[in-house]
C-alpha positions in Angstrom: -15.3 12.0 2.2 -13.8 14.9 4.0 -10.4 16.3 3.3 -7.6 15.3 5.6 -5.6 17.9 7.6 -1.8 18.2 7.1 -1.3 16.5 10.5 -3.6 13.6 9.5 -1.7 13.1 6.2 1.6 13.2 8.1 0.4 10.6 10.6 -0.8 8.3 7.8 2.6 8.6 6.0 4.4 7.8 9.2 2.3 4.7 9.8 2.6 3.6 6.2 6.4 3.8 6.4 6.5 1.4 9.3 7.0 -2.4 8.9 4.3 -4.6 10.4 6.7 -5.8 13.1 7.2 -2.1 14.3 3.5 -1.5 14.9 2.3 -1.9 18.5 -1.1 -3.7 18.6 -0.9 -4.4 22.4 -3.9 -2.1 23.1 -6.1 -3.7 20.4 -8.1 -6.8 21.3 -7.8 -9.7 18.8 -11.0 -10.3 17.0 -11.8 -14.0 17.0 -15.5 -13.9 15.9 -16.0 -12.4 12.5 -19.7 -13.7 12.1 -21.0 -10.1 12.3 -18.6 -8.7 9.8 -19.9 -6.9 6.7 -18.3 -7.4 3.4 -17.7 -4.2 1.3 -18.5 -1.8 4.1 -15.3 0.1 3.7 -13.8 -1.3 0.5 -15.4 -0.3 -2.7 -14.1 -1.7 -6.0 -13.4 0.8 -8.7 -16.4 1.1 -11.1 -16.1 1.4 -14.8 -19.0 2.8 -16.9 -20.2 0.4 -19.7 -22.9 0.2 -22.2 -25.0 -2.9 -21.8 -27.9 -4.2 -23.8 -30.4 -6.2 -21.8 -33.7 -7.8 -22.8 -36.6 -5.5 -22.0 -38.3 -7.9 -19.6 -35.0 -8.3 -17.7 -34.6 -4.6 -17.4 -38.2 -4.1 -16.3 -37.7 -6.8 -13.6 -34.6 -5.1 -12.3 -36.2 -1.7 -12.2 -39.5 -3.0 -10.7 -37.9 -3.4 -7.2 -37.0 0.3 -7.0 -34.0 2.5 -7.3 -30.5 1.0 -7.7 -31.0 -1.4 -10.5 -27.4 -0.9 -11.7 -26.2 -1.9 -8.3 -28.4 -5.0 -8.4 -27.0 -5.9 -11.9 -23.5 -5.7 -10.4 -24.5 -7.8 -7.4 -26.1 -10.5 -9.6 -23.1 -10.6 -11.9 -20.6 -10.7 -9.0 -22.6 -13.7 -7.5 -22.5 -15.5 -10.9 -18.8 -14.8 -11.3 -18.0 -16.2 -7.9 -20.0 -19.4 -8.6 -18.4 -19.9 -12.0 -14.9 -19.5 -10.4 -15.8 -22.1 -7.8 -15.8 -19.6 -4.9 -18.7 -19.5 -2.5 -20.7 -16.3 -2.7 -20.7 -14.6 0.7 -24.0 -15.2 2.5 -23.4 -12.0 4.5 -23.3 -9.8 1.4 -26.8 -8.8 0.5 -28.3 -7.1 -2.5 -29.0 -3.4 -1.9 -32.3 -2.7 -0.3 -35.3 -1.2 -2.1 -35.2 2.6 -2.1 -31.6 2.8 -0.9 -29.7 5.8 -2.0 -27.8 3.7 -4.5 -27.0 5.1 -7.9 -29.7 4.0 -10.3 
């Protein structure tokens, strides 16, 4: 991510200081159809490094689909977490693609 200029930082502080009612949205069209929205495109949860022991066959399976196996582990665990909490897992959120530039 590139560094912001002083002017950009000043503008961000000025907007952040406003109450919602003071912001003029009249030139922005209201979005009614969110079917094409992508979860996680801009928001990235904070990551925490951990040591994890996995069965050798599970690790081999995760690595067999290419780079980014740690990202796939996170995806699978997030899906399981959502199901156990009774929340539907988003159908729009997909597992990282094979050969993606994900950390792995």
